[in-house]
C-alpha positions in Angstrom: -87.4 -219.1 44.8 -88.9 -221.4 42.1 -87.5 -221.3 38.5 -89.8 -222.7 35.8 -88.5 -225.8 34.0 -88.2 -224.0 30.5 -85.9 -221.4 32.0 -83.5 -223.9 33.6 -83.1 -225.7 30.5 -82.6 -222.5 28.5 -79.9 -221.4 31.1 -78.2 -225.3 30.8 -78.2 -224.7 27.0 -76.6 -221.2 27.3 -73.7 -222.7 29.8 -73.0 -225.5 27.2 -72.6 -223.2 24.1 -70.3 -220.9 26.3 -68.0 -223.9 26.9 -68.0 -224.7 23.4 -67.1 -221.5 22.5 -64.4 -220.9 25.0 -62.6 -224.3 23.6 -62.4 -222.8 20.1 -61.1 -219.5 21.1 -57.5 -218.8 22.1 -56.7 -218.4 25.9 -55.5 -215.2 27.1 -53.5 -217.4 29.7 -51.2 -220.2 29.3 -52.7 -223.8 29.5 -50.7 -225.7 32.1 -49.3 -229.0 30.9 -48.6 -231.9 33.3 -45.0 -233.1 32.9 -44.5 -236.2 30.8 -42.3 -238.9 32.2 -39.5 -239.8 29.7 -40.3 -242.6 27.3 -37.3 -244.6 28.5 -39.2 -244.4 32.2 -42.0 -246.6 30.8 -39.7 -249.2 29.5 -38.8 -252.2 31.9 -34.9 -252.2 31.7 -34.0 -256.1 32.4 -31.6 -256.6 35.4 -29.6 -259.9 34.6 -28.5 -262.4 37.3 -25.2 -261.1 37.6 -26.2 -257.8 38.2 -28.7 -258.5 40.7 -26.5 -260.8 42.5 -23.9 -257.7 42.8 -26.4 -255.6 44.1 -27.7 -257.7 46.7 -23.9 -258.4 48.2 -22.7 -254.9 47.7 -21.6 -252.4 50.2 -23.1 -248.9 49.9 -20.1 -247.4 48.1 -20.5 -250.3 45.5 -17.7 -252.6 46.7 -18.1 -256.3 46.8 -15.8 -259.3 48.0 -15.9 -262.1 45.2 -14.7 -265.7 45.4 -14.8 -268.5 42.8 -15.8 -272.4 43.5 -16.6 -275.5 41.8 -17.6 -278.7 42.8 -14.4 -279.7 44.1 -14.3 -276.8 46.2 -17.5 -277.4 48.1 -17.4 -281.0 48.6 -15.1 -283.0 50.8 -14.7 -286.3 52.9 -15.2 -284.2 56.0 -14.4 -280.7 55.7 -14.6 -278.6 52.3 -12.6 -275.8 51.0 -15.5 -273.5 51.1 -16.4 -274.8 54.6 -12.6 -273.6 55.7 -13.3 -270.2 53.8 -16.6 -269.4 55.8 -15.1 -270.7 59.0 -12.5 -268.1 58.7 -15.1 -265.1 58.6 -16.6 -266.6 61.7 -13.4 -266.9 63.8 -11.7 -263.8 62.6 -11.7 -260.4 63.9 -14.0 -258.1 62.8 -14.8 -260.3 59.7 -18.3 -261.7 60.3 -20.1 -258.7 58.8 -17.7 -259.0 55.8 -19.7 -262.0 54.9 -22.7 -260.2 54.0 -21.1 -258.8 51.3 -19.4 -261.8 49.9 -20.4 -262.9 46.3 -19.8 -266.8 45.9 -19.5 -267.5 42.0 -20.1 -271.0 41.1 -18.5 -272.7 38.2 -21.0 -275.6 38.0 -24.5 -276.6 39.1 -23.4 -278.3 42.5 -21.3 -275.8 43.6 -24.5 -273.3 42.9 -26.8 -275.4 45.0 -24.4 -275.7 47.7 -23.9 -271.8 47.8 -27.8 -271.4 47.7 -28.0 -274.0 50.5 -25.7 -271.6 52.6 -27.7 -268.9 52.1 -25.0 -267.1 50.6 -25.1 -264.4 47.8 -24.6 -266.6 44.7 -24.0 -266.2 41.0 -23.4 -269.2 38.5 -21.2 -268.6 35.7 -23.2 -269.6 32.0 -20.5 -270.4 29.7 -20.0 -272.4 26.3 -17.3 -274.3 27.7 -19.6 -276.1 30.1 -19.4 -276.6 33.9 -15.9 -276.8 35.2 -16.8 -279.1 38.3 -13.8 -281.3 38.9 -10.4 -280.4 40.6 -8.2 -278.5 38.6 -4.8 -279.4 39.3 -2.2 -276.4 39.5 -1.1 -275.4 36.0 -3.3 -278.2 34.4 -4.9 -276.9 30.9 -8.4 -276.9 32.7 -6.9 -275.1 35.8 -5.5 -272.2 33.2 -8.6 -272.1 31.3 -10.6 -271.6 34.6 -8.3 -269.0 35.5 -9.1 -266.9 32.2 -12.9 -267.5 32.7 -12.4 -265.8 36.2 -10.6 -263.0 34.6 -13.2 -262.3 32.3 -16.2 -262.2 34.8 -14.2 -259.8 37.2 -13.8 -257.5 34.1 -17.5 -257.5 33.8 -17.7 -256.4 37.2 -15.5 -253.6 36.8 -17.4 -252.6 33.7 -20.6 -252.3 35.8 -19.2 -249.7 38.2 -18.3 -252.3 41.2 -14.9 -252.2 42.9 -14.2 -255.5 44.4 -11.9 -257.7 46.6 -11.0 -260.7 44.8 -10.2 -263.6 47.1 -9.5 -267.2 46.5 -11.3 -269.4 48.6 -8.0 -271.0 49.9 -7.5 -267.7 51.6 -8.4 -267.5 55.6 -9.8 -264.2 56.4 -8.2 -263.6 60.3 -9.1 -259.8 60.3 -10.8 -257.5 58.4 -8.6 -256.5 55.5 -9.9 -252.9 54.9 -7.9 -251.3 57.6 -4.9 -252.4 56.2 -6.0 -251.4 52.7 -5.3 -248.1 51.7 -8.3 -245.5 51.6 -6.6 -243.3 49.2 -8.7 -243.2 46.2 -5.8 -242.9 43.9 -4.7 -246.2 44.8 -6.3 -248.5 41.6 -5.0 -251.7 42.5 -3.6 -253.3 45.7 -2.5 -256.9 45.3 -0.6 -259.7 47.3 2.7 -261.2 46.6 4.1 -264.6 47.0 7.0 -262.9 48.6 7.4 -259.6 49.5 10.5 -257.7 48.2 9.9 -254.0 47.8 7.2 -251.6 48.5 8.5 -249.0 46.0 8.4 -251.0 42.8 5.7 -253.4 42.1 7.8 -255.0 39.5 10.1 -256.2 42.0 7.8 -258.7 43.4 6.0 -261.8 42.7 2.7 -260.7 42.5 -0.3 -263.2 43.4 -3.9 -262.8 42.2 -5.4 -264.9 44.7 -6.1 -261.8 46.8 -6.4 -258.2 45.3 -8.7 -255.0 45.7 -9.3 -253.0 42.5 -11.6 -249.9 41.9 -13.5 -249.6 39.1 -12.2 -246.8 37.0 -11.3 -246.5 33.2 -7.9 -247.2 34.1 -8.5 -250.4 35.6 -11.2 -251.6 33.1 -8.3 -251.0 30.4 -5.9 -253.0 32.3 -8.3 -256.1 32.5 -9.4 -255.5 28.8 -5.6 -255.8 27.9 -4.9 -258.3 30.1 -7.8 -260.6 29.0 -6.8 -259.9 25.1 -3.6 -261.9 26.0 -5.4 -265.0 26.6 -5.0 -266.7 23.3 -1.5 -265.5 23.0 -0.4 -267.1 26.4 -0.2 -271.1 25.6 1.1 -272.9 28.7 0.6 -269.4 31.0 -1.8 -268.9 33.6 -3.4 -265.2 33.9 -1.1 -264.3 36.9 1.9 -265.0 34.8 0.5 -262.9 32.0 -0.6 -259.9 34.1 3.2 -260.3 35.6 4.6 -260.1 32.0 2.4 -256.9 31.2 3.5 -255.4 34.7 7.3 -255.7 33.7 6.7 -254.6 30.4 5.4 -251.4 31.8 1.5 -251.8 31.8 0.7 -250.1 35.0 2.7 -246.8 34.0 1.4 -247.0 30.6 -2.4 -246.5 31.9 -1.2 -244.2 34.6 -2.5 -246.7 37.5 -1.4 -246.2 40.9 -0.5 -250.0 42.3 0.4 -251.3 45.8 2.1 -254.3 46.7 0.6 -255.8 50.1 3.4 -256.9 52.5 3.3 -260.5 53.7 3.5 -259.4 57.4 -0.4 -258.8 56.9 -1.4 -260.7 53.9 0.7 -263.8 54.2 0.8 -267.2 52.5 2.4 -270.4 52.5 5.1 -269.1 50.5 5.9 -266.6 53.1 4.6 -266.7 56.4 3.8 -263.7 58.4 6.1 -263.3 61.4 3.5 -261.6 63.6 0.4 -263.1 64.7 -1.0 -259.6 65.8 -0.3 -258.2 62.5 -1.8 -261.1 60.2 -4.5 -260.3 58.3 -5.0 -263.2 55.6 -3.3 -266.4 55.0 -3.3 -267.8 51.5 -2.6 -271.7 51.0 0.0 -270.6 48.1 2.7 -272.6 47.0 0.4 -275.7 47.3 -0.8 -278.1 44.5 -3.8 -279.9 45.7 -7.1 -279.2 47.3 -6.6 -281.7 49.9 -3.3 -280.5 50.8 -4.6 -277.0 51.2 -7.7 -278.3 53.3 -5.2 -280.1 55.8 -2.8 -277.1 55.9 -5.4 -274.4 56.4 -6.9 -276.7 59.4 -3.8 -276.3 61.1 -3.7 -272.4 60.2 -7.1 -272.0 62.1 -5.7 -274.2 65.1 -2.8 -272.1 65.4 -5.2 -269.0 65.5 -7.4 -270.1 67.8 -4.5 -270.9 70.0 -3.4 -267.4 69.7 -6.6 -266.0 70.3 -7.0 -268.0 73.4 -3.7 -266.7 74.9 -4.6 -263.1 74.2 -8.0 -263.8 75.6 -6.2 -264.9 78.8 -3.4 -262.3 78.9 -5.3 -259.7 76.9 -2.1 -258.3 75.6 0.8 -260.4 74.0 4.5 -258.5 74.2 6.9 -258.8 71.7 8.7 -261.6 73.8 5.5 -263.5 73.8 4.7 -263.2 70.3 7.9 -264.9 69.1 6.2 -268.2 70.9 3.6 -268.3 68.5 4.8 -269.9 65.1 2.7 -271.4 62.3 2.7 -275.1 62.1 4.4 -276.8 59.3 2.6 -276.8 55.7 3.2 -280.5 55.7 0.5 -281.5 53.5 1.3 -278.8 50.9 5.0 -279.9 51.0 4.0 -283.6 50.6 1.8 -282.4 47.3 5.2 -281.4 45.8 6.6 -284.6 46.8 9.0 -282.7 49.0 10.2 -284.5 51.9 10.3 -282.5 55.4 13.2 -282.4 57.8 11.5 -281.7 61.1 14.9 -280.4 62.3 14.6 -277.7 59.7 
């Protein structure tokens, strides 16, 4: 049925007027409002380099493995300290996948470039003090400064909600350490020792900050804040000495920290060798003064470990009697670094 053009025009005008009136009159039904995103969601929150590096290296439970290097640790005549450190993840038991969660913190540009070349998770500390690229001999002024810089970085990691294992680069990872670390969520700090004395009282032991596992919580953040605040009142002391002083003055009890000392049977070092190849998890080149000496003696550790692994691959099991035939090579390089003569018959 056809309608005249004038009728169609009048109908359109009527519809338009009806719409205008409906807009002006209150509706008997509530008007639907689309939910508006919060204002902050429209802002781009910047992610700094440290957070980006941590998130890439992190395990699903926000745990990372952290080590710190400078030029002296990534360069060497034939093998660097970093080379040996990474090799230990390759030859260790259950450690290869751990390397995926390793964050290498560089103190200078050379170390950072070498880390990037290795395709590792890398972060470079930027400091007003400048780069710290040379070898820092044990207890030298620069060595102590480097240790405090490390402590500050680790405090910042905790403040971002990340738990971590800190490991010196002169620690060889021969087995995955997590099975030996308590999964009890109440354990705030698990720390290695130079010489293991007692599991009951951490204060009775010579703690070593070259390897420890710390959970991020208010108590551990307070510990690191108190620890770092002592920096300017600790002339001639390295950060490990200051933490030991705080421990003996009762800082752990004061903050309500649950602290566990790691037995050298599992987390050993040159100060006190593990007596059981079947149990050893890490070997730390502690009680040693120079990088060259550490590298030489850690090479011997890796040779000893390969010898043990070859024997177990052949025999499948190692009895208590057989296990006693496996001994660590003497740490000759480290003895010499202290100008100590070695008695072959000792």
